[in-house]
C-alpha positions as CSV (number, residue, x, y, z in Angstrom):
1,X,0.1,0.1,0.0
2,X,2.8,2.4,0.9
3,X,4.5,1.7,-2.6
4,X,1.3,2.5,-4.4
5,X,0.8,5.7,-2.2
6,X,4.2,7.0,-3.2
7,X,3.9,6.2,-6.8
8,X,0.6,8.1,-6.9
9,X,2.2,11.2,-5.2
10,X,5.2,11.1,-7.6
11,X,2.9,11.0,-10.6
12,X,0.9,14.1,-9.3
13,X,3.8,16.0,-8.9
14,X,5.5,15.4,-12.3
15,X,2.5,14.8,-14.7
16,X,0.6,18.0,-15.7
17,X,-3.0,18.1,-14.6
18,X,-5.4,17.4,-17.7
19,X,-9.1,18.2,-17.4
20,X,-10.9,15.6,-19.5
21,X,-13.9,17.1,-21.5
22,X,-16.9,15.1,-20.7
23,X,-18.5,16.3,-24.1
24,X,-18.1,14.3,-27.1
25,X,-15.4,15.4,-29.8
26,X,-18.3,15.9,-32.5
27,X,-21.7,16.6,-31.7
28,X,-24.1,13.7,-32.5
29,X,-26.0,15.7,-35.2
30,X,-22.6,16.5,-37.0
31,X,-21.4,12.9,-36.8
32,X,-24.9,11.6,-38.0
33,X,-24.7,14.1,-41.0
34,X,-21.1,12.7,-41.7
35,X,-22.4,9.2,-41.8
36,X,-25.4,10.1,-44.0
37,X,-23.2,11.8,-46.6
38,X,-21.0,8.7,-46.7
39,X,-23.8,6.2,-47.2
40,X,-26.6,7.8,-48.8
41,X,-26.7,8.0,-52.8
42,X,-30.0,10.1,-52.9
43,X,-30.8,12.0,-49.7
44,X,-34.5,12.7,-50.7
45,X,-35.3,8.9,-50.7
46,X,-32.5,7.7,-48.6
47,X,-31.2,5.2,-51.2
48,X,-28.1,3.8,-49.5
49,X,-24.7,3.0,-50.9
50,X,-24.7,-0.5,-49.7
51,X,-20.9,-0.9,-49.9
52,X,-20.5,2.0,-47.6
53,X,-23.3,0.7,-45.4
54,X,-21.1,-2.1,-44.5
55,X,-18.5,0.0,-43.4
56,X,-21.0,1.8,-41.1
57,X,-21.4,-1.6,-39.1
58,X,-17.8,-1.1,-37.9
59,X,-18.8,2.3,-36.4
60,X,-21.2,0.4,-34.0
61,X,-18.1,-0.8,-32.0
62,X,-16.2,2.5,-31.6
63,X,-18.0,4.0,-28.7
64,X,-21.5,4.7,-27.4
65,X,-22.0,8.0,-29.4
66,X,-20.8,6.4,-32.7
67,X,-23.1,3.5,-32.1
68,X,-26.2,5.7,-31.6
69,X,-25.6,7.6,-34.6
70,X,-24.9,4.6,-36.8
71,X,-28.1,2.9,-35.5
72,X,-30.3,5.7,-36.4
73,X,-29.1,5.6,-39.9
74,X,-29.1,1.7,-40.3
75,X,-32.8,1.5,-38.9
76,X,-34.0,4.6,-40.7
77,X,-34.6,2.5,-43.7
78,X,-34.5,-0.9,-42.4
79,X,-36.1,-2.9,-45.4
80,X,-33.9,-3.6,-48.4
81,X,-32.9,-6.5,-50.8
82,X,-29.7,-6.8,-48.8
83,X,-31.2,-8.1,-45.6
84,X,-31.4,-11.7,-46.5
85,X,-35.1,-12.0,-46.3
86,X,-35.5,-9.8,-43.3
87,X,-36.6,-12.5,-40.9
88,X,-34.3,-11.1,-37.9
89,X,-35.8,-7.6,-38.6
90,X,-39.3,-8.9,-38.2
91,X,-38.5,-10.8,-35.0
92,X,-36.8,-7.6,-33.6
93,X,-39.9,-5.5,-34.2
94,X,-42.1,-8.1,-32.9
95,X,-40.4,-8.1,-29.5
96,X,-41.5,-4.5,-29.2
97,X,-45.1,-5.2,-29.1
98,X,-47.0,-4.6,-26.0
99,X,-49.0,-7.3,-24.1
100,X,-52.2,-6.4,-25.8
101,X,-50.8,-6.7,-29.3
102,X,-49.1,-10.0,-28.6
103,X,-52.2,-11.4,-27.2
104,X,-54.3,-10.4,-30.2
105,X,-51.7,-12.2,-32.5
106,X,-51.7,-15.1,-30.4
107,X,-55.5,-15.4,-30.7
108,X,-54.9,-15.5,-34.5
109,X,-52.6,-18.6,-34.2
110,X,-49.4,-16.5,-34.6
111,X,-46.8,-17.7,-32.2
112,X,-44.5,-14.7,-31.4
113,X,-40.8,-14.8,-30.2
114,X,-40.5,-14.5,-26.3
115,X,-40.6,-10.9,-25.0
116,X,-36.9,-9.6,-24.6
117,X,-35.6,-7.4,-22.0
118,X,-35.9,-3.5,-22.7
119,X,-33.5,-3.0,-25.8
120,X,-30.7,-0.5,-25.9
121,X,-32.6,1.3,-28.6
122,X,-36.3,1.9,-29.5
123,X,-36.0,0.4,-33.0
124,X,-39.5,1.1,-34.1
125,X,-39.2,4.7,-33.5
126,X,-36.4,5.0,-36.0
127,X,-37.9,4.2,-39.2
128,X,-38.3,7.1,-41.8
129,X,-38.3,5.4,-45.1
130,X,-40.4,2.4,-45.9
131,X,-39.9,0.0,-48.9
132,X,-43.4,-1.5,-48.6
133,X,-42.8,-4.5,-51.0
134,X,-39.6,-5.5,-49.2
135,X,-41.4,-5.3,-45.8
136,X,-44.2,-7.4,-47.2
137,X,-41.6,-10.0,-48.5
138,X,-39.8,-10.0,-45.1
139,X,-43.2,-10.7,-43.2
140,X,-44.0,-13.5,-45.7
141,X,-40.6,-15.1,-45.0
142,X,-41.2,-14.8,-41.3
143,X,-44.7,-16.3,-41.5
144,X,-43.2,-19.3,-43.3
145,X,-41.7,-20.6,-40.1
146,X,-45.1,-20.5,-38.3
147,X,-46.3,-24.1,-37.2
148,X,-49.9,-23.3,-37.9
149,X,-50.0,-20.6,-40.6
150,X,-53.4,-19.2,-41.4
151,X,-54.3,-17.5,-44.7
152,X,-54.5,-14.2,-43.0
153,X,-51.3,-14.4,-41.0
154,X,-49.3,-12.0,-43.3
155,X,-51.8,-9.5,-43.3
156,X,-52.2,-9.6,-39.5
157,X,-48.6,-9.1,-38.9
158,X,-48.2,-6.4,-41.5
159,X,-51.1,-4.5,-39.7
160,X,-49.7,-4.9,-36.3
161,X,-46.2,-3.8,-37.5
162,X,-47.6,-0.7,-39.5
163,X,-49.4,0.5,-36.3
164,X,-46.2,-0.2,-34.3
165,X,-44.3,2.3,-36.7
166,X,-47.0,4.9,-36.5
167,X,-47.4,4.8,-32.8
168,X,-43.5,5.0,-32.0
169,X,-42.1,6.8,-35.0
170,X,-45.0,9.0,-36.4
171,X,-45.5,9.7,-40.1
172,X,-43.1,8.5,-42.6
173,X,-40.9,10.7,-44.6
174,X,-40.7,8.5,-47.7
175,X,-42.5,5.6,-49.3
176,X,-41.6,3.1,-52.0
177,X,-44.3,1.0,-53.8
178,X,-43.0,-1.5,-56.2
179,X,-44.9,-3.7,-58.5
180,X,-45.9,-6.8,-56.5
181,X,-46.9,-9.3,-59.3
182,X,-50.2,-11.0,-59.9
183,X,-50.0,-13.3,-56.8
184,X,-50.5,-10.2,-54.4
185,X,-54.1,-9.3,-53.9
186,X,-55.3,-5.6,-53.3
187,X,-56.1,-6.3,-49.8
188,X,-52.3,-6.5,-49.0
189,X,-51.6,-2.9,-50.4
190,X,-54.8,-1.6,-49.0
191,X,-53.6,-1.9,-45.5
192,X,-52.1,1.5,-45.8
193,X,-55.4,2.9,-46.3
194,X,-57.0,1.8,-43.2
195,X,-58.1,4.2,-40.7
196,X,-55.7,3.3,-37.9
197,X,-52.7,3.2,-40.3
198,X,-53.3,5.8,-43.0
199,X,-51.6,8.4,-40.7
200,X,-48.3,6.6,-41.5
201,X,-48.5,8.1,-45.2
202,X,-50.4,11.4,-44.9
203,X,-47.3,13.5,-44.5
204,X,-45.1,11.8,-47.0
205,X,-42.5,14.1,-48.7
206,X,-41.2,11.5,-51.0
207,X,-43.1,8.9,-53.0
208,X,-41.6,6.3,-55.4
209,X,-44.0,4.4,-57.5
210,X,-42.1,1.5,-59.4
211,X,-44.4,0.1,-62.0
212,X,-48.1,-0.8,-61.6
213,X,-50.2,-4.0,-61.5
214,X,-54.0,-4.0,-61.8
215,X,-54.3,-5.6,-58.2
216,X,-52.7,-2.4,-56.8
217,X,-55.2,0.0,-58.3
218,X,-57.2,0.3,-55.1
219,X,-54.3,1.8,-53.3
220,X,-53.3,3.9,-56.4
221,X,-56.7,5.4,-56.6
222,X,-56.6,6.5,-52.7
223,X,-53.3,8.0,-52.9
224,X,-54.5,11.4,-54.2
225,X,-56.6,11.8,-51.1
226,X,-54.0,10.5,-48.6
227,X,-50.7,12.0,-49.9
228,X,-51.1,15.8,-50.9
229,X,-47.8,17.0,-49.4
230,X,-45.3,15.3,-51.8
231,X,-42.1,17.1,-52.6
232,X,-40.5,14.5,-54.8
233,X,-42.3,12.0,-56.9
234,X,-40.4,9.2,-58.8
235,X,-42.2,7.1,-61.3
236,X,-40.2,3.9,-62.5
237,X,-41.0,1.2,-65.1
238,X,-44.5,2.3,-65.9
239,X,-45.4,0.3,-69.1
240,X,-49.2,-0.2,-68.7
241,X,-50.7,-3.4,-67.5
242,X,-51.6,-6.0,-70.1
243,X,-54.4,-8.2,-68.6
244,X,-55.7,-11.2,-70.6
245,X,-58.9,-9.4,-72.0
246,X,-58.7,-6.4,-74.3
247,X,-61.6,-4.7,-72.6
248,X,-59.9,-5.1,-69.2
249,X,-56.8,-3.7,-70.7
250,X,-58.4,-0.4,-71.7
251,X,-60.3,0.0,-68.4
252,X,-57.3,-0.6,-66.1
253,X,-55.0,1.6,-68.2
254,X,-57.5,4.3,-68.3
255,X,-58.2,4.1,-64.5
256,X,-54.3,4.0,-63.6
257,X,-53.7,7.1,-65.9
258,X,-56.5,9.0,-64.4
259,X,-55.4,8.2,-60.9
260,X,-51.8,9.1,-61.6
261,X,-52.9,12.5,-63.0
262,X,-55.0,13.0,-59.9
263,X,-52.0,12.3,-57.7
264,X,-50.0,14.8,-59.3
265,X,-52.9,17.4,-59.3
266,X,-53.4,16.9,-55.7
267,X,-49.9,18.1,-54.7
268,X,-49.5,21.3,-52.7
269,X,-45.8,21.8,-53.3
270,X,-44.3,19.3,-55.7
271,X,-40.6,20.1,-56.3
272,X,-39.2,17.1,-58.1
273,X,-40.5,14.8,-60.8
274,X,-38.4,11.8,-62.0
275,X,-39.4,9.5,-64.7
276,X,-37.2,6.4,-65.5
277,X,-38.0,3.8,-68.0
278,X,-41.6,4.8,-68.6
279,X,-43.7,4.4,-71.8
280,X,-47.2,4.7,-70.5
281,X,-49.5,7.6,-69.3
282,X,-47.0,10.4,-70.4
283,X,-49.8,12.6,-71.8
284,X,-51.7,12.3,-68.6
285,X,-48.6,12.9,-66.5
286,X,-47.4,16.0,-68.6
287,X,-51.1,17.5,-68.8
288,X,-51.1,17.6,-65.0
289,X,-48.0,19.6,-64.5
290,X,-49.9,23.0,-64.9
291,X,-51.0,22.6,-61.4
292,X,-47.4,22.5,-60.2
293,X,-46.1,25.3,-62.5
294,X,-45.0,27.6,-59.6
295,X,-43.4,24.9,-57.2
296,X,-41.8,22.4,-59.8
297,X,-38.0,22.9,-59.7
298,X,-36.6,19.7,-61.2
299,X,-37.7,17.3,-63.9
300,X,-35.8,14.2,-65.2
301,X,-36.8,12.0,-68.1
302,X,-34.5,8.9,-68.4
303,X,-35.3,6.1,-70.9
304,X,-38.8,7.4,-71.4
305,X,-40.7,6.6,-74.6
306,X,-42.9,9.7,-75.6
307,X,-44.8,7.9,-78.3
308,X,-48.3,9.4,-78.7
309,X,-47.8,11.8,-75.8
310,X,-49.2,14.8,-77.3
311,X,-48.1,18.5,-76.9
312,X,-46.0,19.4,-73.9
313,X,-48.3,22.3,-72.7
314,X,-48.1,21.2,-69.0
315,X,-44.2,21.2,-69.1
316,X,-44.2,24.6,-70.7
317,X,-46.2,26.0,-67.9
318,X,-43.3,25.2,-65.3
319,X,-41.6,28.4,-65.7
320,X,-39.7,28.1,-62.4
321,X,-37.8,25.1,-63.5
322,X,-34.1,25.1,-62.5
323,X,-33.2,21.5,-63.8
324,X,-34.5,19.8,-66.8
325,X,-32.9,16.5,-68.2
326,X,-33.6,14.0,-71.0
327,X,-31.6,10.9,-70.9
328,X,-31.8,8.3,-73.8
329,X,-35.5,9.2,-74.5
330,X,-37.3,8.5,-77.8
331,X,-40.4,9.4,-79.6
332,X,-39.9,13.1,-79.2
333,X,-41.5,15.1,-82.1
334,X,-41.9,18.7,-83.2
335,X,-45.6,18.6,-82.3
336,X,-44.8,17.9,-78.8
337,X,-42.2,20.5,-78.2
338,X,-44.1,23.2,-79.9
339,X,-45.6,24.7,-76.6
340,X,-41.9,25.1,-75.3
341,X,-40.8,27.5,-78.2
342,X,-40.7,31.0,-77.1
343,X,-41.3,30.3,-73.5
344,X,-38.9,31.9,-71.2
345,X,-37.6,29.8,-68.2
346,X,-35.9,32.7,-66.2
347,X,-34.3,30.1,-63.6
348,X,-33.3,27.2,-65.9
349,X,-29.5,27.2,-66.3
350,X,-29.2,24.3,-68.8
351,X,-31.1,21.7,-70.3
352,X,-29.3,18.3,-70.2
353,X,-29.8,16.0,-73.2
354,X,-28.0,12.7,-73.6
355,X,-29.3,10.7,-76.7
356,X,-28.8,7.8,-79.2
357,X,-28.6,9.2,-82.7
358,X,-29.5,12.7,-83.8
359,X,-32.9,12.6,-82.5
360,X,-35.5,15.4,-83.2
361,X,-33.8,18.3,-84.8
362,X,-36.3,20.9,-83.7
363,X,-35.9,19.7,-80.1
364,X,-32.1,19.9,-80.4
365,X,-32.5,23.5,-81.6
366,X,-34.7,24.3,-78.6
367,X,-32.3,22.8,-76.2
368,X,-29.4,24.9,-77.8
369,X,-31.5,28.0,-77.8
370,X,-32.3,27.7,-74.0
371,X,-28.6,27.0,-73.3
372,X,-27.4,30.0,-75.3
373,X,-25.6,28.1,-77.8
374,X,-25.7,28.9,-81.5
375,X,-27.4,26.6,-84.1
376,X,-24.2,25.3,-85.5
377,X,-22.7,24.3,-82.2
378,X,-24.2,21.5,-80.2
379,X,-21.9,21.5,-77.2
380,X,-24.5,20.5,-74.7
381,X,-25.7,17.5,-76.6
382,X,-24.2,14.1,-76.0
383,X,-25.0,11.8,-78.9
384,X,-24.2,8.1,-78.4
385,X,-23.9,6.6,-81.9
386,X,-24.0,3.0,-80.6
387,X,-25.8,1.9,-77.6
388,X,-23.8,-1.1,-77.1
389,X,-20.2,0.2,-78.0
390,X,-19.3,3.0,-75.6
391,X,-16.0,3.6,-77.4
392,X,-18.0,5.0,-80.4
393,X,-19.5,7.7,-78.3
394,X,-19.2,11.1,-80.0
395,X,-19.7,14.6,-78.7
396,X,-20.9,16.9,-81.5
397,X,-19.2,20.3,-80.8
């Protein structure tokens, strides 16, 4: 004891006193912003760079502050194709159910995992972005392991989890709805419109609609009434559905087109519209843009077929556009762009055009005119001569 006492006195005399700051080196908000910058590809929809996301798992082990910041990002958008079916995700969420919710599922023949001690984090409270199709798939994978699975087991689990998200996290920031295939009934999609759950989507800022199936039309028809505060709308893979009967094709395509137009018109402050790989309902979509003429700031058309679209009067009304892009689109005609000619877009810095071949000459001329480039110089237009041979890409200057 005497030896230890002398060593302590000696160290106090020779070593300077250092005051340890109890505050973290970085504020949690700053640290989280850094993590988000590294992992997110698109901040508006929180699409993650999954290679970088793997590195984020290492941050869980640094210290408590880093762990908390990393967990908030990892569980902000929990459902993705990279979670190996999502079975463990569903189990973790179900452990958070209260006694009454657990009893309700038990009465429906759904055996739940044993209630765990209070976890370190309230995982249901962290969700902000939901991929509905991936969540549905994860629940189906989880339900396959039930000893006595009923026909409504998936719907029952989906319903209780969506209520859990709403009660703990509040309304979502973004939602992705993808084509689910003909094996899925509209009932599984319509859960989002139920009275106790619809609050989850009424304040969405970002909505991504990837494709369309006739059995999802019930939900599509309700979206204009439920989601009116969108700032970013993404439409991907809209080809138009082809049921067996020709009459059904016309009815369903017309209904989908009307619902899509209603959705755009219902928005109060739409800022971004992004179309990727679409070739259906273009006329309906563009005609609805006049209702967003003041708020719309960015439009991107990528791999879009404008065949039979009609004049772009709705697009011409969007005089506040700052960004307008056309990537490898086809079917553009002089008749379509006629409403654009002579229009003044005071805030539009540049029209970006990337195309195969020469394309519509009148459209190319309009692009150059907007960009302040002479008719004899097409510096802004990147023309790919051969789609499959990148080395043959030519820039016409």
